[in-house]
N, C-alpha and C positions, 0 to 999 in steps of 0.2 A: 885513397887507401893508404898510400905511403905517409901522408900527413898524420893520419890516425895512428899508424904504427909508431911513428916518431914520438907523438905525444904520449903514447902508452909506455914506450921504452924509457923515455925521460922521467916519467913519474915513477916507474918501477925502480929505476936506478937510485932515485932519491929515497925510496922506501926501504929497499933491501940492501942498499949500500954497496952495490957492485954493478958493473956493466957486463959482467961475465955470466950470461944466462941465455938459455934457449927459449923460444916462444913457439908453441905448437897449437894451432887451432883445434878446438874440440867440436863435437858434433853440433850441427845446427838444430835449434829448438824453435818452437812456435811462438817466437817473440822477437823483438828488435834487439835484444841483448846479444852480445857476442862473448864467447868463452874461449880462454886460452890456458894451456898448461905452461907454467913457467918453471924451468929447471935450472938450478944453480949446481955447483959442484957437490953441495951437501944437502940441499933442500928442494922441495917441490911445492908449488902453490898453484892456485887457479886464479886467473885474472878475469874479472868481469868488466866489459865495456858497456856502460849504460848511456852511450852518447845520444840515443834517440828516446830514452825512457827514464829520465832521472827521477820522476815521481815514483816509479816502481822501485828504484834503488832505495829511496827513503822508506817505502813500505817494507822492503826486505830487511833493512836494519832494525826497524821498529818491531817487526814480527819476530825477528831472531831473538831479541831480548825477551819477549813474552814466552817464546817456546823454551828457551834455556831456563827461564824461571819455573817452567812446568816440567823440567827434566826431560824434554824431548831431545833426542840426538840430532843436532844440526851442525853444519860445518862452522868452525870458528872463523870469525872475521878478524883478520890481522891489521888491516888498514883500509882507509877509503879517502879519496881525494876530497878537498873542501867543497867542490861543486857536485860531488857524488857521481862524477863521470866514471871513475874507476873504483873498483873494490878488489882487495886481495884476500882470498879465502883459503881455508884448509883444503888441501888436495885429498879427496876421498878415494882416489884411484879410478879404475875403469869398470868395476863390477856393479852395474845397475841391474835391478832385478827383472828388467825386460829382456835380459840376455841369460844364457845358461849359467847357473851357479851350482855350488855344492849342496845347496839346500833343496829339499823336496817341497812340493806344493803346500803341504800342511805347515811346514816350518816357516815358509815365506809368509803365508797368511797370518800365522800366529804371531810372528815377530812384528809384522806390519800393524796388526790390530793392537799390539801392546803399545806401540808408539802413538797410535790414534787415540787410545784410552788416555794417555798422558796429555795429548793435545786438547782434549775436552776440558782440561782444567786451566786453560789459559784465562787470563782476566778478561771476562766478557765486557765489563763496564767501559773499557777503553777501546773496544773494537767496533768498527762500523758494522752495521747489520744489513742483510739483504732486504730489499723492499719490493713491493709489487712491481713498481716501475723498472727497477734494475733487472728483475727476473724476466719480465716481458721483453725488455730490450735485448737480452741475451739470445733470444730465438728469432728476432726479426730477420736476420740474414738468412735463416733457414727458409722463410717464406720466399725470399728472393731466389734462392736456389730452386725451389719447387716451381716457381714461375718460369725459370730458365729450362726446367725439365718439361715444359709445356703442359703443366697441370691446368685443368679447366677452371673457370672462374668459380664454379660451385665447389670444386675441390679445395681451392684456396680458402674459400669462406669456411669450409669445414675444418681446415687446418688452423685457421685463426681462432675458431671456437676451441680447438684442442689446446692451443697455446695458453689461452686464458684459463681453461679448466685445470691444466697442469700447474699453473702458477698459484691458483687458489688452493689446490691440494698441497703444494709445497708450503704455502703460508700457514697451513693448518698443522704442520709437523712441529715437533719440539725443535726449538732453535738453540744451537750450541756452537762453540768455536769450530770452524771447518777450514780445511786446507784448500779446498775447491778443485784440486787436481791430484787426488791421492791415488795415483796409479803407479805401477811398478817402475816405470822409467824415472820416476821422481823419488825412488828409494835406492840407496846405495849401501853396499855391503863392504865394511872395512874391519878386518880382524874379528870376524864373526859378530860384529855389531851392526845394526841397521841404522842408517842415517836418513833423515828426511831433507829433501832439497826443494827448491822452487816454491817457497811458501810465501811469496810476496803478496798473494791474494788472500791471505788469512783474514777471515772475518767471522761474523756470527750468521749462521744460516741453517737451513733445514737438515735434520739429522741424517737423512737418506743420501745426501750428496757424496760424502767421502766413502761411504760403504758401497755405493753404486760404482764409484770410480775404481775401487779395488776389487770387489768380488765379481763384477761383470765387465772387467776391462775388455776392450775390443779384440785383443789378440790372445786372450787366455780364457779357456772354458774349463771350469772346475766341476767335478761331480757334485750333484745336488746334496748328497749326504755329507760331503766335506764342507760345503757352504753352510748347511744347517748346523753342523757340529761347531765350527769355529765361530759362527754368528751367535749361537747360544752361549758359548763360553765368553764371548766379548760382551754381551749384554749383562751377564752375571758379574764379570770382573769389573765392568765400568759402573756398576750400580744403576744401570738404566732400567726404569720401571716400565717395561714394554715387552709384549709377547713377540715371538718370532714371526708369527703370521702378520701381525700389524707392521712390524719393521720391514718385512718383505714388501708389503704394499707401498710403504714410503720409499723403499729402495727403487722399486720399479717406476714410480713416478719420477724420481730424481734421475734414474737412468735414461728415461725417455727425453726429459728436458735437457740433460747434459749432452746427450748424443745429438739432439737437434742443434744445440749451440755449437758443437764442434763441427758438424757438417757445414753449417753456415759460415763459420769462421774459416775453415779450410778452403771452402769454395772461393771466398774472397781472396785468400792468399794465393791460390792457384791462378786466379785471373790476373794477379799482379806479378806472376812469375816466381813466387816464393814457395818454399817447401814442396817443390814438385816431387821430391823423393817420397812424399807421404800420400801421393794420390791413390796408391793401392789400399790405403786404409779407409777411404771413403765408403766403399761398400760394407765394410765391417761395422762402421758406425750406423749406417742405415739398417743393417741387420739387428743392431742393438735397439734401435727405435722399434723395429718390428717385434722384438722380444718383449719390450716393455708394454707396447700397445696390446699385444696378444694376452699378456698376463692381466692387464687392466681391463680387457674386453672392450677396447675402444674401436669404434667402426672405422676410424681414419686409417687403421692398419692396411686396408685395401688400397689406399692411395699410395702408401709407401711401397707396398708390394709391387705395384705397377712401375714405380720408379726403379726398383731393383731389377 
């Protein structure tokens, strides 16, 4: 740890031109990246340490350019090391939208969907696209979780059928640029402007993914009339030729798949002793799976109900 900090401080000194700064760890995220706030006498930055995930750092820088070209609000990148180990970013402050803000729910969703509309116009031709294989792989760890919950063999087989059905339905959706984790903890408020962060997984994928992440996030329950209102406006403003009922079907498919992916991923982290502070979120994601399966009238809902 001391060696890592020494490497970080040496690089920082060379970039910002001073040894006079404070380094403060920021909150732990579901990744191998580490974040620090850097304060000098006059400025504040965020340092990202990509020591265990330099490929994601390259994706971040690449995606940042695409998003800026589409006028999406993202943090400015001031510098990065030659090996992409370190990046120095704009400090957006501490107001992420998963905490209490001055905005009400409608304002939050409206501002977020405005940024999402801009994201749709990223250059698709140079982004990777979701595939059947990649979407199936994302929920493999969920099956492992269910086995650990002592689901019967026939139940596991039913869940395998569900995994494949969901992927086929996702592949049938309109494919557009997607953030892949467009939830409130990845949206920051600075001077009344909304900024999008953690966009290194930007790719081309099913239209329901980002809408499911935002509108049915595990920790926030919005009134049905509010969801219908902001969703209708979003479809109109984005020029998307799709009815609300159809997009809701897409969202619920994406919500179920996304929540299965997160439960499996979190379960793996917990077994490794990582992100233990988020163990209380596991039942929330299982409940979101239940919500999606209930809407889609999938019989596998009974299996998840027993796990809960």
